[in-house]
N, CA, C and O atoms as a CHARMM CRD file, in Angstrom:
* protein
*
  388
    1    1 MET  N      0.83900  -1.18600   0.00000 PROA 1      0.00000
    2    1 MET  CA     0.00000   0.00000   0.00000 PROA 1      0.00000
    3    1 MET  C      0.87900   1.24200   0.00000 PROA 1      0.00000
    4    1 MET  O      1.90800   1.30100   0.67200 PROA 1      0.00000
    5    2 ASN  N      0.44000   2.23900  -0.77800 PROA 2      0.00000
    6    2 ASN  CA     1.10400   3.53300  -0.79900 PROA 2      0.00000
    7    2 ASN  C      0.05000   4.62700  -0.68400 PROA 2      0.00000
    8    2 ASN  O     -1.12400   4.41000  -0.98500 PROA 2      0.00000
    9    3 ILE  N      0.47600   5.78300  -0.25300 PROA 3      0.00000
   10    3 ILE  CA    -0.39500   6.96000  -0.17900 PROA 3      0.00000
   11    3 ILE  C      0.07400   7.93800  -1.25400 PROA 3      0.00000
   12    3 ILE  O      1.25600   8.27600  -1.32500 PROA 3      0.00000
   13    4 HSD  N     -0.86300   8.38800  -2.09000 PROA 4      0.00000
   14    4 HSD  CA    -0.57300   9.35600  -3.14400 PROA 4      0.00000
   15    4 HSD  C     -1.41800  10.60200  -2.87400 PROA 4      0.00000
   16    4 HSD  O     -2.64700  10.52500  -2.85800 PROA 4      0.00000
   17    5 VAL  N     -0.77800  11.73000  -2.66400 PROA 5      0.00000
   18    5 VAL  CA    -1.48400  12.97300  -2.35900 PROA 5      0.00000
   19    5 VAL  C     -1.18000  13.97900  -3.46300 PROA 5      0.00000
   20    5 VAL  O     -0.02000  14.31600  -3.69900 PROA 5      0.00000
   21    6 SER  N     -2.22100  14.45800  -4.13700 PROA 6      0.00000
   22    6 SER  CA    -2.01900  15.42500  -5.21700 PROA 6      0.00000
   23    6 SER  C     -1.58600  16.77900  -4.65300 PROA 6      0.00000
   24    6 SER  O     -1.80400  17.07400  -3.47800 PROA 6      0.00000
   25    7 ASP  N     -0.97600  17.58600  -5.50100 PROA 7      0.00000
   26    7 ASP  CA    -0.59000  18.93700  -5.08600 PROA 7      0.00000
   27    7 ASP  C     -1.81000  19.73000  -4.64800 PROA 7      0.00000
   28    7 ASP  O     -1.75700  20.47600  -3.66900 PROA 7      0.00000
   29    8 GLU  N     -2.91900  19.56500  -5.38200 PROA 8      0.00000
   30    8 GLU  CA    -4.16200  20.25700  -5.02400 PROA 8      0.00000
   31    8 GLU  C     -4.64500  19.85300  -3.63600 PROA 8      0.00000
   32    8 GLU  O     -5.12600  20.68800  -2.87000 PROA 8      0.00000
   33    9 ALA  N     -4.51300  18.55900  -3.31500 PROA 9      0.00000
   34    9 ALA  CA    -4.93700  18.07600  -1.99800 PROA 9      0.00000
   35    9 ALA  C     -4.04500  18.64600  -0.89500 PROA 9      0.00000
   36    9 ALA  O     -4.53500  19.00100   0.17700 PROA 9      0.00000
   37   10 VAL  N     -2.75100  18.73500  -1.15100 PROA 10     0.00000
   38   10 VAL  CA    -1.84500  19.32900  -0.16100 PROA 10     0.00000
   39   10 VAL  C     -2.26500  20.77300   0.10100 PROA 10     0.00000
   40   10 VAL  O     -2.32300  21.20200   1.25400 PROA 10     0.00000
   41   11 ASP  N     -2.55600  21.51700  -0.95300 PROA 11     0.00000
   42   11 ASP  CA    -3.02400  22.89500  -0.79100 PROA 11     0.00000
   43   11 ASP  C     -4.31200  22.94300   0.01900 PROA 11     0.00000
   44   11 ASP  O     -4.48200  23.82200   0.86400 PROA 11     0.00000
   45   12 TRP  N     -5.22900  21.99400  -0.23800 PROA 12     0.00000
   46   12 TRP  CA    -6.49500  21.92600   0.50400 PROA 12     0.00000
   47   12 TRP  C     -6.20200  21.74200   1.99000 PROA 12     0.00000
   48   12 TRP  O     -6.76800  22.45300   2.82100 PROA 12     0.00000
   49   13 PHE  N     -5.32700  20.79900   2.33400 PROA 13     0.00000
   50   13 PHE  CA    -4.98400  20.55100   3.74200 PROA 13     0.00000
   51   13 PHE  C     -4.37700  21.79400   4.38800 PROA 13     0.00000
   52   13 PHE  O     -4.74100  22.15500   5.50700 PROA 13     0.00000
   53   14 VAL  N     -3.46000  22.44300   3.69300 PROA 14     0.00000
   54   14 VAL  CA    -2.80700  23.63500   4.23800 PROA 14     0.00000
   55   14 VAL  C     -3.82800  24.73600   4.48100 PROA 14     0.00000
   56   14 VAL  O     -3.81800  25.36600   5.53900 PROA 14     0.00000
   57   15 ASN  N     -4.71200  24.97700   3.51000 PROA 15     0.00000
   58   15 ASN  CA    -5.68000  26.07100   3.62200 PROA 15     0.00000
   59   15 ASN  C     -6.84000  25.75800   4.55900 PROA 15     0.00000
   60   15 ASN  O     -7.22100  26.59500   5.37700 PROA 15     0.00000
   61   16 GLU  N     -7.40300  24.55700   4.44300 PROA 16     0.00000
   62   16 GLU  CA    -8.60400  24.21400   5.22400 PROA 16     0.00000
   63   16 GLU  C     -8.29100  23.78300   6.65300 PROA 16     0.00000
   64   16 GLU  O     -9.10200  23.98900   7.55700 PROA 16     0.00000
   65   17 MET  N     -7.12100  23.18800   6.86000 PROA 17     0.00000
   66   17 MET  CA    -6.77700  22.68900   8.19100 PROA 17     0.00000
   67   17 MET  C     -5.67000  23.51400   8.83500 PROA 17     0.00000
   68   17 MET  O     -5.17700  23.17700   9.91200 PROA 17     0.00000
   69   18 ASP  N     -5.28100  24.61000   8.15800 PROA 18     0.00000
   70   18 ASP  CA    -4.28300  25.52800   8.69000 PROA 18     0.00000
   71   18 ASP  C     -2.99200  24.80600   9.08100 PROA 18     0.00000
   72   18 ASP  O     -2.45900  25.00500  10.17300 PROA 18     0.00000
   73   19 LEU  N     -2.49700  23.95600   8.15900 PROA 19     0.00000
   74   19 LEU  CA    -1.28400  23.18900   8.43300 PROA 19     0.00000
   75   19 LEU  C     -0.03400  24.00600   8.14400 PROA 19     0.00000
   76   19 LEU  O     -0.04200  24.94400   7.34700 PROA 19     0.00000
   77   20 ASN  N      1.02500  23.62100   8.81100 PROA 20     0.00000
   78   20 ASN  CA     2.34000  24.21500   8.60800 PROA 20     0.00000
   79   20 ASN  C      3.33300  23.11500   8.26800 PROA 20     0.00000
   80   20 ASN  O      3.04800  21.93400   8.46900 PROA 20     0.00000
   81   21 GLU  N      4.49300  23.49600   7.75600 PROA 21     0.00000
   82   21 GLU  CA     5.54700  22.51800   7.48900 PROA 21     0.00000
   83   21 GLU  C      5.79900  21.69700   8.74500 PROA 21     0.00000
   84   21 GLU  O      5.85600  22.22800   9.85400 PROA 21     0.00000
   85   22 GLY  N      5.95000  20.39000   8.54700 PROA 22     0.00000
   86   22 GLY  CA     6.22900  19.49800   9.67100 PROA 22     0.00000
   87   22 GLY  C      4.98700  18.90200  10.30500 PROA 22     0.00000
   88   22 GLY  O      5.10600  18.00300  11.13900 PROA 22     0.00000
   89   23 ASP  N      3.78500  19.37300   9.93900 PROA 23     0.00000
   90   23 ASP  CA     2.55500  18.80800  10.49200 PROA 23     0.00000
   91   23 ASP  C      2.29500  17.42400   9.91100 PROA 23     0.00000
   92   23 ASP  O      2.85100  17.05300   8.87700 PROA 23     0.00000
   93   24 VAL  N      1.44400  16.67300  10.59100 PROA 24     0.00000
   94   24 VAL  CA     1.14300  15.30000  10.20000 PROA 24     0.00000
   95   24 VAL  C     -0.36800  15.12900  10.09800 PROA 24     0.00000
   96   24 VAL  O     -1.11900  15.61500  10.94400 PROA 24     0.00000
   97   25 ILE  N     -0.80400  14.42700   9.04500 PROA 25     0.00000
   98   25 ILE  CA    -2.21200  14.06400   8.86200 PROA 25     0.00000
   99   25 ILE  C     -2.30200  12.54500   8.86500 PROA 25     0.00000
  100   25 ILE  O     -1.50700  11.85800   8.22300 PROA 25     0.00000
  101   26 ARG  N     -3.28700  12.03200   9.60200 PROA 26     0.00000
  102   26 ARG  CA    -3.50200  10.59200   9.67500 PROA 26     0.00000
  103   26 ARG  C     -4.82700  10.25600   9.00400 PROA 26     0.00000
  104   26 ARG  O     -5.84000  10.91300   9.24600 PROA 26     0.00000
  105   27 PHE  N     -4.81200   9.23200   8.16100 PROA 27     0.00000
  106   27 PHE  CA    -6.02600   8.70500   7.53200 PROA 27     0.00000
  107   27 PHE  C     -6.44600   7.44900   8.28800 PROA 27     0.00000
  108   27 PHE  O     -5.60100   6.64700   8.68600 PROA 27     0.00000
  109   28 PHE  N     -7.75400   7.28000   8.48700 PROA 28     0.00000
  110   28 PHE  CA    -8.24300   6.14400   9.25900 PROA 28     0.00000
  111   28 PHE  C     -9.64100   5.75100   8.78800 PROA 28     0.00000
  112   28 PHE  O    -10.32200   6.55200   8.14800 PROA 28     0.00000
  113   29 PRO  N    -10.08200   4.51700   9.09900 PROA 29     0.00000
  114   29 PRO  CA   -11.43800   4.11700   8.73300 PROA 29     0.00000
  115   29 PRO  C    -12.44400   4.77200   9.67300 PROA 29     0.00000
  116   29 PRO  O    -12.27200   4.77200  10.89200 PROA 29     0.00000
  117   30 LYS  N    -13.47400   5.31900   9.09300 PROA 30     0.00000
  118   30 LYS  CA   -14.52200   6.00100   9.84700 PROA 30     0.00000
  119   30 LYS  C    -15.83800   5.25200   9.58300 PROA 30     0.00000
  120   30 LYS  O    -16.24400   5.08100   8.43300 PROA 30     0.00000
  121   31 TYR  N    -16.48300   4.81900  10.63900 PROA 31     0.00000
  122   31 TYR  CA   -17.72200   4.06000  10.49800 PROA 31     0.00000
  123   31 TYR  C    -18.80700   4.93300   9.87100 PROA 31     0.00000
  124   31 TYR  O    -19.04000   6.06300  10.29900 PROA 31     0.00000
  125   32 GLY  N    -19.45900   4.38900   8.85600 PROA 32     0.00000
  126   32 GLY  CA   -20.52400   5.10600   8.16200 PROA 32     0.00000
  127   32 GLY  C    -20.03000   5.67800   6.84700 PROA 32     0.00000
  128   32 GLY  O    -18.83700   5.91400   6.65600 PROA 32     0.00000
  129   33 GLY  N    -20.95700   5.89100   5.96700 PROA 33     0.00000
  130   33 GLY  CA   -20.61000   6.45400   4.67200 PROA 33     0.00000
  131   33 GLY  C    -20.23900   5.36400   3.69100 PROA 33     0.00000
  132   33 GLY  O    -20.62900   4.20500   3.83500 PROA 33     0.00000
  133   34 THR  N    -19.48500   5.76200   2.70000 PROA 34     0.00000
  134   34 THR  CA   -19.08400   4.82300   1.65900 PROA 34     0.00000
  135   34 THR  C    -17.67500   5.15600   1.19200 PROA 34     0.00000
  136   34 THR  O    -17.21300   6.29100   1.31200 PROA 34     0.00000
  137   35 SER  N    -17.00800   4.14800   0.66100 PROA 35     0.00000
  138   35 SER  CA   -15.65800   4.35400   0.13300 PROA 35     0.00000
  139   35 SER  C    -15.36200   3.27600  -0.88900 PROA 35     0.00000
  140   35 SER  O    -16.11100   2.30800  -1.02000 PROA 35     0.00000
  141   36 ASP  N    -14.27400   3.44500  -1.60800 PROA 36     0.00000
  142   36 ASP  CA   -13.81300   2.42700  -2.55500 PROA 36     0.00000
  143   36 ASP  C    -13.18900   1.23800  -1.82700 PROA 36     0.00000
  144   36 ASP  O    -12.90400   0.21800  -2.45500 PROA 36     0.00000
  145   37 PHE  N    -12.97500   1.34700  -0.53500 PROA 37     0.00000
  146   37 PHE  CA   -12.22300   0.34000   0.19400 PROA 37     0.00000
  147   37 PHE  C    -13.09800  -0.66700   0.94100 PROA 37     0.00000
  148   37 PHE  O    -12.86000  -1.87100   0.85100 PROA 37     0.00000
  149   38 GLN  N    -14.10000  -0.19500   1.67400 PROA 38     0.00000
  150   38 GLN  CA   -14.95800  -1.07200   2.47500 PROA 38     0.00000
  151   38 GLN  C    -16.35900  -0.48400   2.52600 PROA 38     0.00000
  152   38 GLN  O    -16.52300   0.71800   2.73500 PROA 38     0.00000
  153   39 ASP  N    -17.37100  -1.32600   2.33600 PROA 39     0.00000
  154   39 ASP  CA   -18.75300  -0.87100   2.48400 PROA 39     0.00000
  155   39 ASP  C    -19.02100  -0.50700   3.93900 PROA 39     0.00000
  156   39 ASP  O    -18.56800  -1.19300   4.85600 PROA 39     0.00000
  157   40 GLY  N    -19.76500   0.58100   4.14000 PROA 40     0.00000
  158   40 GLY  CA   -20.13400   1.00300   5.48600 PROA 40     0.00000
  159   40 GLY  C    -19.07600   1.82800   6.20000 PROA 40     0.00000
  160   40 GLY  O    -19.26400   2.20900   7.35500 PROA 40     0.00000
  161   41 PHE  N    -17.97200   2.10700   5.53000 PROA 41     0.00000
  162   41 PHE  CA   -16.90100   2.91400   6.11200 PROA 41     0.00000
  163   41 PHE  C    -16.47800   3.98700   5.12000 PROA 41     0.00000
  164   41 PHE  O    -16.55400   3.79400   3.90700 PROA 41     0.00000
  165   42 SER  N    -16.03600   5.10600   5.64700 PROA 42     0.00000
  166   42 SER  CA   -15.45500   6.16500   4.82000 PROA 42     0.00000
  167   42 SER  C    -14.05500   6.46400   5.35000 PROA 42     0.00000
  168   42 SER  O    -13.65700   5.95300   6.39700 PROA 42     0.00000
  169   43 VAL  N    -13.32100   7.28400   4.62800 PROA 43     0.00000
  170   43 VAL  CA   -11.97000   7.65300   5.04100 PROA 43     0.00000
  171   43 VAL  C    -12.05900   8.86900   5.95400 PROA 43     0.00000
  172   43 VAL  O    -12.60100   9.90600   5.57000 PROA 43     0.00000
  173   44 GLY  N    -11.53100   8.73600   7.15000 PROA 44     0.00000
  174   44 GLY  CA   -11.46500   9.85300   8.08100 PROA 44     0.00000
  175   44 GLY  C    -10.09000  10.49300   8.03800 PROA 44     0.00000
  176   44 GLY  O     -9.10900   9.85300   7.66000 PROA 44     0.00000
  177   45 ILE  N    -10.02500  11.75400   8.42700 PROA 45     0.00000
  178   45 ILE  CA    -8.74500  12.46400   8.49900 PROA 45     0.00000
  179   45 ILE  C     -8.66900  13.20000   9.82300 PROA 45     0.00000
  180   45 ILE  O     -9.67500  13.67800  10.34800 PROA 45     0.00000
  181   46 GLU  N     -7.46600  13.28400  10.35000 PROA 46     0.00000
  182   46 GLU  CA    -7.24500  14.10400  11.54300 PROA 46     0.00000
  183   46 GLU  C     -5.78500  14.49300  11.62100 PROA 46     0.00000
  184   46 GLU  O     -4.90800  13.74500  11.19100 PROA 46     0.00000
  185   47 PRO  N     -5.52800  15.67000  12.17500 PROA 47     0.00000
  186   47 PRO  CA    -4.13600  16.04700  12.38600 PROA 47     0.00000
  187   47 PRO  C     -3.55900  15.21300  13.52200 PROA 47     0.00000
  188   47 PRO  O     -4.23900  14.94900  14.51400 PROA 47     0.00000
  189   48 GLY  N     -2.33200  14.80800  13.37700 PROA 48     0.00000
  190   48 GLY  CA    -1.67200  14.04100  14.43100 PROA 48     0.00000
  191   48 GLY  C     -1.02900  12.78700  13.88800 PROA 48     0.00000
  192   48 GLY  O     -1.40400  12.27400  12.83400 PROA 48     0.00000
  193   49 ARG  N     -0.05600  12.30800  14.62800 PROA 49     0.00000
  194   49 ARG  CA     0.72000  11.13300  14.22600 PROA 49     0.00000
  195   49 ARG  C     -0.02100   9.83700  14.53500 PROA 49     0.00000
  196   49 ARG  O     -0.81100   9.74800  15.47500 PROA 49     0.00000
  197   50 ALA  N      0.26300   8.84500  13.71200 PROA 50     0.00000
  198   50 ALA  CA    -0.19100   7.48400  13.97400 PROA 50     0.00000
  199   50 ALA  C      0.58500   6.94600  15.18000 PROA 50     0.00000
  200   50 ALA  O      1.71800   7.36000  15.42500 PROA 50     0.00000
  201   51 ASP  N     -0.02700   6.02400  15.93200 PROA 51     0.00000
  202   51 ASP  CA     0.70300   5.38900  17.03600 PROA 51     0.00000
  203   51 ASP  C      1.89900   4.63400  16.47700 PROA 51     0.00000
  204   51 ASP  O      3.02400   4.78600  16.95300 PROA 51     0.00000
  205   52 VAL  N      1.64000   3.81000  15.45200 PROA 52     0.00000
  206   52 VAL  CA     2.70000   3.09000  14.75000 PROA 52     0.00000
  207   52 VAL  C      2.39100   3.23600  13.26200 PROA 52     0.00000
  208   52 VAL  O      1.44100   2.63700  12.75900 PROA 52     0.00000
  209   53 ALA  N      3.18200   4.02000  12.57300 PROA 53     0.00000
  210   53 ALA  CA     2.91600   4.27000  11.15700 PROA 53     0.00000
  211   53 ALA  C      3.13300   3.00000  10.35000 PROA 53     0.00000
  212   53 ALA  O      4.23000   2.44100  10.33300 PROA 53     0.00000
  213   54 GLY  N      2.06400   2.54500   9.67600 PROA 54     0.00000
  214   54 GLY  CA     2.17700   1.39900   8.79200 PROA 54     0.00000
  215   54 GLY  C      2.61300   1.84500   7.41100 PROA 54     0.00000
  216   54 GLY  O      3.41200   1.18400   6.74800 PROA 54     0.00000
  217   55 VAL  N      2.07200   2.98200   6.98900 PROA 55     0.00000
  218   55 VAL  CA     2.37000   3.55800   5.68000 PROA 55     0.00000
  219   55 VAL  C      2.45900   5.06200   5.86100 PROA 55     0.00000
  220   55 VAL  O      1.67300   5.64800   6.60500 PROA 55     0.00000
  221   56 GLU  N      3.40700   5.68900   5.18900 PROA 56     0.00000
  222   56 GLU  CA     3.48500   7.14400   5.24000 PROA 56     0.00000
  223   56 GLU  C      4.14400   7.67900   3.98400 PROA 56     0.00000
  224   56 GLU  O      4.91300   6.99000   3.31500 PROA 56     0.00000
  225   57 THR  N      3.82300   8.91800   3.68700 PROA 57     0.00000
  226   57 THR  CA     4.46700   9.62900   2.59600 PROA 57     0.00000
  227   57 THR  C      4.56000  11.09100   2.98900 PROA 57     0.00000
  228   57 THR  O      3.73700  11.58700   3.75800 PROA 57     0.00000
  229   58 GLU  N      5.55400  11.77400   2.46500 PROA 58     0.00000
  230   58 GLU  CA     5.72900  13.19200   2.75600 PROA 58     0.00000
  231   58 GLU  C      5.60100  13.98200   1.47000 PROA 58     0.00000
  232   58 GLU  O      6.14900  13.60700   0.43300 PROA 58     0.00000
  233   59 LYS  N      4.87100  15.07800   1.55300 PROA 59     0.00000
  234   59 LYS  CA     4.72900  15.96400   0.40300 PROA 59     0.00000
  235   59 LYS  C      4.69800  17.39900   0.91400 PROA 59     0.00000
  236   59 LYS  O      3.93700  17.72700   1.82500 PROA 59     0.00000
  237   60 ASN  N      5.52700  18.24800   0.32400 PROA 60     0.00000
  238   60 ASN  CA     5.62900  19.66000   0.72400 PROA 60     0.00000
  239   60 ASN  C      5.84400  19.80600   2.22800 PROA 60     0.00000
  240   60 ASN  O      5.26800  20.68400   2.87000 PROA 60     0.00000
  241   61 ASN  N      6.68700  18.92800   2.77700 PROA 61     0.00000
  242   61 ASN  CA     7.03800  18.94800   4.20000 PROA 61     0.00000
  243   61 ASN  C      5.85900  18.68700   5.12600 PROA 61     0.00000
  244   61 ASN  O      5.88000  19.09800   6.28600 PROA 61     0.00000
  245   62 ILE  N      4.83600  18.01000   4.62800 PROA 62     0.00000
  246   62 ILE  CA     3.71800  17.53900   5.45200 PROA 62     0.00000
  247   62 ILE  C      3.70400  16.02700   5.34000 PROA 62     0.00000
  248   62 ILE  O      3.79900  15.47700   4.24300 PROA 62     0.00000
  249   63 LEU  N      3.58600  15.35400   6.48000 PROA 63     0.00000
  250   63 LEU  CA     3.61100  13.90300   6.52300 PROA 63     0.00000
  251   63 LEU  C      2.17900  13.37100   6.54300 PROA 63     0.00000
  252   63 LEU  O      1.34400  13.85000   7.31000 PROA 63     0.00000
  253   64 PHE  N      1.89900  12.38000   5.69700 PROA 64     0.00000
  254   64 PHE  CA     0.58900  11.73400   5.62100 PROA 64     0.00000
  255   64 PHE  C      0.77100  10.27600   6.02300 PROA 64     0.00000
  256   64 PHE  O      1.64000   9.59000   5.48600 PROA 64     0.00000
  257   65 GLN  N     -0.04800   9.79300   6.96900 PROA 65     0.00000
  258   65 GLN  CA     0.15400   8.46400   7.52600 PROA 65     0.00000
  259   65 GLN  C     -1.14100   7.66600   7.62700 PROA 65     0.00000
  260   65 GLN  O     -2.24000   8.21700   7.69000 PROA 65     0.00000
  261   66 VAL  N     -0.96700   6.34300   7.64000 PROA 66     0.00000
  262   66 VAL  CA    -2.01000   5.39500   8.02900 PROA 66     0.00000
  263   66 VAL  C     -1.39800   4.55500   9.13800 PROA 66     0.00000
  264   66 VAL  O     -0.30500   4.01100   8.97800 PROA 66     0.00000
  265   67 ASP  N     -2.09500   4.44800  10.25700 PROA 67     0.00000
  266   67 ASP  CA    -1.61300   3.65400  11.37500 PROA 67     0.00000
  267   67 ASP  C     -1.62100   2.17300  10.98000 PROA 67     0.00000
  268   67 ASP  O     -2.48700   1.71600  10.23500 PROA 67     0.00000
  269   68 GLU  N     -0.65400   1.45600  11.49000 PROA 68     0.00000
  270   68 GLU  CA    -0.55000   0.02200  11.23300 PROA 68     0.00000
  271   68 GLU  C     -1.86700  -0.70500  11.53800 PROA 68     0.00000
  272   68 GLU  O     -2.27100  -1.59800  10.79300 PROA 68     0.00000
  273   69 LYS  N     -2.52700  -0.32300  12.62700 PROA 69     0.00000
  274   69 LYS  CA    -3.77700  -0.99200  13.02900 PROA 69     0.00000
  275   69 LYS  C     -4.94100  -0.67600  12.08100 PROA 69     0.00000
  276   69 LYS  O     -5.97700  -1.33800  12.15100 PROA 69     0.00000
  277   70 ASP  N     -4.79500   0.31600  11.20000 PROA 70     0.00000
  278   70 ASP  CA    -5.86200   0.70200  10.27500 PROA 70     0.00000
  279   70 ASP  C     -5.62800   0.22600   8.84600 PROA 70     0.00000
  280   70 ASP  O     -6.45500   0.47500   7.97000 PROA 70     0.00000
  281   71 GLU  N     -4.52400  -0.44700   8.60400 PROA 71     0.00000
  282   71 GLU  CA    -4.20900  -0.88000   7.24200 PROA 71     0.00000
  283   71 GLU  C     -5.24000  -1.86500   6.68300 PROA 71     0.00000
  284   71 GLU  O     -5.43200  -1.91800   5.46800 PROA 71     0.00000
  285   72 TRP  N     -5.91000  -2.64700   7.54100 PROA 72     0.00000
  286   72 TRP  CA    -6.92400  -3.61400   7.09400 PROA 72     0.00000
  287   72 TRP  C     -7.97800  -2.94300   6.21500 PROA 72     0.00000
  288   72 TRP  O     -8.45900  -3.52700   5.24400 PROA 72     0.00000
  289   73 PHE  N     -8.32300  -1.72500   6.56700 PROA 73     0.00000
  290   73 PHE  CA    -9.38600  -0.99400   5.87800 PROA 73     0.00000
  291   73 PHE  C     -9.07700  -0.81900   4.38900 PROA 73     0.00000
  292   73 PHE  O     -9.98000  -0.88500   3.55500 PROA 73     0.00000
  293   74 PHE  N     -7.83700  -0.60300   4.06700 PROA 74     0.00000
  294   74 PHE  CA    -7.44900  -0.29500   2.69300 PROA 74     0.00000
  295   74 PHE  C     -7.20500  -1.54100   1.83300 PROA 74     0.00000
  296   74 PHE  O     -6.97800  -1.42100   0.62900 PROA 74     0.00000
  297   75 LYS  N     -7.25000  -2.73400   2.43700 PROA 75     0.00000
  298   75 LYS  CA    -7.14800  -4.01300   1.71000 PROA 75     0.00000
  299   75 LYS  C     -5.95300  -4.06100   0.76000 PROA 75     0.00000
  300   75 LYS  O     -6.08700  -4.51900  -0.37500 PROA 75     0.00000
  301   76 ASP  N     -4.79600  -3.59700   1.20500 PROA 76     0.00000
  302   76 ASP  CA    -3.58100  -3.59300   0.38500 PROA 76     0.00000
  303   76 ASP  C     -3.70600  -2.79200  -0.90200 PROA 76     0.00000
  304   76 ASP  O     -2.93200  -3.00300  -1.83600 PROA 76     0.00000
  305   77 GLN  N     -4.66000  -1.88100  -0.96600 PROA 77     0.00000
  306   77 GLN  CA    -4.82000  -1.00600  -2.11900 PROA 77     0.00000
  307   77 GLN  C     -4.17500   0.34800  -1.81500 PROA 77     0.00000
  308   77 GLN  O     -4.10100   0.75800  -0.65700 PROA 77     0.00000
  309   78 ASP  N     -3.71300   1.03200  -2.84800 PROA 78     0.00000
  310   78 ASP  CA    -3.16900   2.37200  -2.66100 PROA 78     0.00000
  311   78 ASP  C     -4.29000   3.35300  -2.34300 PROA 78     0.00000
  312   78 ASP  O     -5.42400   3.18800  -2.79300 PROA 78     0.00000
  313   79 LEU  N     -3.95800   4.36900  -1.56800 PROA 79     0.00000
  314   79 LEU  CA    -4.88500   5.46000  -1.25500 PROA 79     0.00000
  315   79 LEU  C     -4.48400   6.67400  -2.07900 PROA 79     0.00000
  316   79 LEU  O     -3.36200   7.16900  -1.97100 PROA 79     0.00000
  317   80 TYR  N     -5.41000   7.14700  -2.90100 PROA 80     0.00000
  318   80 TYR  CA    -5.20700   8.35800  -3.70000 PROA 80     0.00000
  319   80 TYR  C     -6.05500   9.46200  -3.09400 PROA 80     0.00000
  320   80 TYR  O     -7.26000   9.29700  -2.90400 PROA 80     0.00000
  321   81 VAL  N     -5.42400  10.58500  -2.79300 PROA 81     0.00000
  322   81 VAL  CA    -6.10600  11.72600  -2.19100 PROA 81     0.00000
  323   81 VAL  C     -6.00600  12.89000  -3.16500 PROA 81     0.00000
  324   81 VAL  O     -4.91200  13.27700  -3.57600 PROA 81     0.00000
  325   82 GLY  N     -7.15800  13.44700  -3.53300 PROA 82     0.00000
  326   82 GLY  CA    -7.18800  14.56200  -4.46400 PROA 82     0.00000
  327   82 GLY  C     -8.32500  15.51000  -4.12400 PROA 82     0.00000
  328   82 GLY  O     -8.92500  15.42100  -3.05300 PROA 82     0.00000
  329   83 VAL  N     -8.61100  16.41000  -5.03700 PROA 83     0.00000
  330   83 VAL  CA    -9.70500  17.36800  -4.85400 PROA 83     0.00000
  331   83 VAL  C    -10.60300  17.28200  -6.07700 PROA 83     0.00000
  332   83 VAL  O    -10.13900  17.36200  -7.21500 PROA 83     0.00000
  333   84 LYS  N    -11.90700  17.11700  -5.82200 PROA 84     0.00000
  334   84 LYS  CA   -12.90900  17.10800  -6.89700 PROA 84     0.00000
  335   84 LYS  C    -14.00200  18.09200  -6.51500 PROA 84     0.00000
  336   84 LYS  O    -14.55600  18.02300  -5.41800 PROA 84     0.00000
  337   85 ASN  N    -14.30400  18.99700  -7.41300 PROA 85     0.00000
  338   85 ASN  CA   -15.34100  20.01000  -7.16700 PROA 85     0.00000
  339   85 ASN  C    -15.10800  20.76200  -5.86100 PROA 85     0.00000
  340   85 ASN  O    -16.05800  21.07300  -5.14200 PROA 85     0.00000
  341   86 GLY  N    -13.85900  21.05000  -5.55800 PROA 86     0.00000
  342   86 GLY  CA   -13.52200  21.81900  -4.36400 PROA 86     0.00000
  343   86 GLY  C    -13.52500  21.03000  -3.06300 PROA 86     0.00000
  344   86 GLY  O    -13.25200  21.58500  -1.99900 PROA 86     0.00000
  345   87 GLU  N    -13.83400  19.73100  -3.14300 PROA 87     0.00000
  346   87 GLU  CA   -13.89100  18.88300  -1.94000 PROA 87     0.00000
  347   87 GLU  C    -12.79100  17.83600  -1.98200 PROA 87     0.00000
  348   87 GLU  O    -12.39000  17.39100  -3.05700 PROA 87     0.00000
  349   88 LEU  N    -12.30900  17.44900  -0.82600 PROA 88     0.00000
  350   88 LEU  CA   -11.32700  16.39300  -0.71900 PROA 88     0.00000
  351   88 LEU  C    -11.94900  15.08300  -1.19400 PROA 88     0.00000
  352   88 LEU  O    -13.09900  14.79700  -0.86300 PROA 88     0.00000
  353   89 ALA  N    -11.21500  14.28700  -1.95900 PROA 89     0.00000
  354   89 ALA  CA   -11.72300  13.02700  -2.49000 PROA 89     0.00000
  355   89 ALA  C    -10.69500  11.92900  -2.25800 PROA 89     0.00000
  356   89 ALA  O     -9.48800  12.16800  -2.29300 PROA 89     0.00000
  357   90 PHE  N    -11.20200  10.70700  -2.01700 PROA 90     0.00000
  358   90 PHE  CA   -10.35600   9.54600  -1.75000 PROA 90     0.00000
  359   90 PHE  C    -10.74300   8.43800  -2.71400 PROA 90     0.00000
  360   90 PHE  O    -11.92200   8.24800  -3.01500 PROA 90     0.00000
  361   91 SER  N     -9.73800   7.70100  -3.20200 PROA 91     0.00000
  362   91 SER  CA   -10.01400   6.61000  -4.12100 PROA 91     0.00000
  363   91 SER  C     -8.91000   5.56800  -4.03400 PROA 91     0.00000
  364   91 SER  O     -7.84100   5.81200  -3.47400 PROA 91     0.00000
  365   92 ASN  N     -9.19600   4.39100  -4.60600 PROA 92     0.00000
  366   92 ASN  CA    -8.17800   3.36100  -4.71800 PROA 92     0.00000
  367   92 ASN  C     -7.55900   3.37100  -6.11800 PROA 92     0.00000
  368   92 ASN  O     -6.77200   2.49100  -6.46700 PROA 92     0.00000
  369   93 GLU  N     -7.92800   4.37800  -6.91000 PROA 93     0.00000
  370   93 GLU  CA    -7.39200   4.58700  -8.25300 PROA 93     0.00000
  371   93 GLU  C     -7.01900   6.05800  -8.40700 PROA 93     0.00000
  372   93 GLU  O     -7.57100   6.90700  -7.70700 PROA 93     0.00000
  373   94 PRO  N     -6.09000   6.37500  -9.31400 PROA 94     0.00000
  374   94 PRO  CA    -5.73700   7.78500  -9.52600 PROA 94     0.00000
  375   94 PRO  C     -6.96800   8.63800  -9.81200 PROA 94     0.00000
  376   94 PRO  O     -7.85600   8.22700 -10.55800 PROA 94     0.00000
  377   95 LEU  N     -7.01600   9.81700  -9.21900 PROA 95     0.00000
  378   95 LEU  CA    -8.14000  10.74200  -9.38700 PROA 95     0.00000
  379   95 LEU  C     -7.85600  11.71700 -10.50500 PROA 95     0.00000
  380   95 LEU  O     -6.73800  12.21300 -10.64400 PROA 95     0.00000
  381   96 GLU  N     -8.86500  11.98700 -11.29500 PROA 96     0.00000
  382   96 GLU  CA    -8.77600  13.02800 -12.33700 PROA 96     0.00000
  383   96 GLU  C     -8.98400  14.37300 -11.67900 PROA 96     0.00000
  384   96 GLU  O     -9.82200  14.50300 -10.78700 PROA 96     0.00000
  385   97 SER  N     -8.24500  15.36300 -12.09800 PROA 97     0.00000
  386   97 SER  CA    -8.40300  16.71600 -11.52800 PROA 97     0.00000
  387   97 SER  C     -9.60300  17.41500 -12.11400 PROA 97     0.00000
  388   97 SER  O     -9.88900  18.55700 -11.75300 PROA 97     0.00000
């Protein structure tokens, strides 16, 4: 599994979540909603480090992580994070801008 964050998504995080260089965003399974990964779950986001990072990537000096205990949710698929219609979007396939 890898995390792919578009430049547009990084800008979204910086502007909407008031992030600074060195900040960390964690992705996790959130009960309810829908996703490409698991029925009945959506992708949650929160500022802060994973307890034990299973997967991480850095872009524009911001670290993006999935905790080891949350990797089951993604079923060994890559996480693509982008922006569609001004909203943050998550997929298991590359997102069109």
